[in-house]
C-alpha positions in Angstrom: 22.2 4.9 115.4 23.1 4.5 111.7 24.8 0.9 111.0 27.3 0.8 108.1 27.4 -2.7 106.3 30.3 -3.7 104.7 30.4 -6.9 101.9 32.3 -9.6 102.8 35.4 -10.0 100.5 33.9 -13.0 98.3 31.0 -11.0 97.8 32.6 -8.1 97.3 34.8 -9.6 94.9 31.9 -11.2 93.4 29.9 -8.4 93.1 32.8 -6.4 91.5 33.4 -8.8 89.1 29.8 -9.3 87.7 29.1 -5.1 87.5 32.7 -4.9 85.7 31.9 -7.7 83.5 28.2 -6.1 82.5 30.0 -2.5 82.1 32.6 -4.1 79.8 30.2 -5.7 77.6 27.2 -2.9 77.2 30.0 0.2 77.1 32.7 -1.8 74.6 31.6 0.0 71.7 30.5 3.3 73.1 33.6 6.5 72.0 31.8 8.7 74.8 33.9 8.5 77.9 30.6 10.4 79.7 28.5 7.3 78.2 31.3 5.0 79.3 31.9 6.2 83.0 28.5 7.6 83.5 27.1 3.9 82.7 24.6 2.2 85.5 27.3 -0.5 86.6 30.3 1.8 86.6 27.9 3.8 89.2 27.4 1.0 91.5 30.7 -0.1 91.5 31.8 3.6 93.3 28.7 3.1 95.1 30.5 0.3 96.4 33.4 2.6 98.2 36.5 2.9 98.4 37.2 -1.2 99.7 36.5 -1.4 96.1 39.9 0.6 95.3 42.1 -2.8 95.3 40.0 -4.4 93.2 39.8 -1.9 90.2 43.9 -1.8 90.3 43.7 -5.4 90.2 41.5 -4.8 86.9 44.0 -1.8 85.6 46.8 -3.8 86.1 45.1 -6.9 84.0 43.1 -5.2 81.5 43.7 -1.1 81.0 40.4 0.8 80.9 38.3 3.8 81.5 38.6 3.1 85.0 40.0 6.3 86.0 36.9 8.2 86.7 36.1 6.0 89.4 39.5 6.0 90.9 39.7 9.3 91.5 36.1 9.4 92.8 36.6 7.2 95.2 40.2 8.4 96.4 39.9 12.0 95.6 43.1 11.6 94.3 44.7 12.1 90.9 48.0 11.3 89.7 47.8 11.6 86.5 50.0 14.4 85.2 48.0 17.3 83.0 50.5 16.1 79.7 48.9 12.5 80.5 45.2 13.2 80.4 43.6 10.7 77.9 46.7 8.5 77.4 45.3 5.7 78.7 48.9 3.6 79.1 50.2 6.9 80.7 47.1 7.2 82.9 47.0 3.3 84.0 50.8 3.6 84.8 50.1 6.2 87.1 47.0 5.1 88.8 49.2 1.5 89.2 52.2 3.4 90.7 50.1 5.5 92.7 48.3 2.1 94.0 51.5 1.1 95.0 53.1 3.5 97.0 50.0 4.2 98.7 49.5 0.5 99.6 46.3 -0.3 97.8 47.9 -3.3 96.0 50.9 -5.2 95.8 52.3 -5.8 92.2 55.1 -7.9 91.6 58.5 -6.2 91.1 
């Protein structure tokens, strides 16, 4: 029999914040998207599972960054149009729209 442990929301939020801050700090001067998205802190965020999707979307809304790889890994979806690949503002808009449409996070109108 296996048990799945889910971190309490406050603890999950604190861990996410710590990992996101570490990731941002240690990748801020990297130009390789692959290096940015394979950073250990980023991979740990993905490892936290789908429960972090609302936290990632909230972070993306506040400060656009390369959260797209994580979102795609966690959701199995990619709402970004082919023409918008590589365009961070357009990719951000696509994911935030996806989040609203899926009820994963609510943003003020």
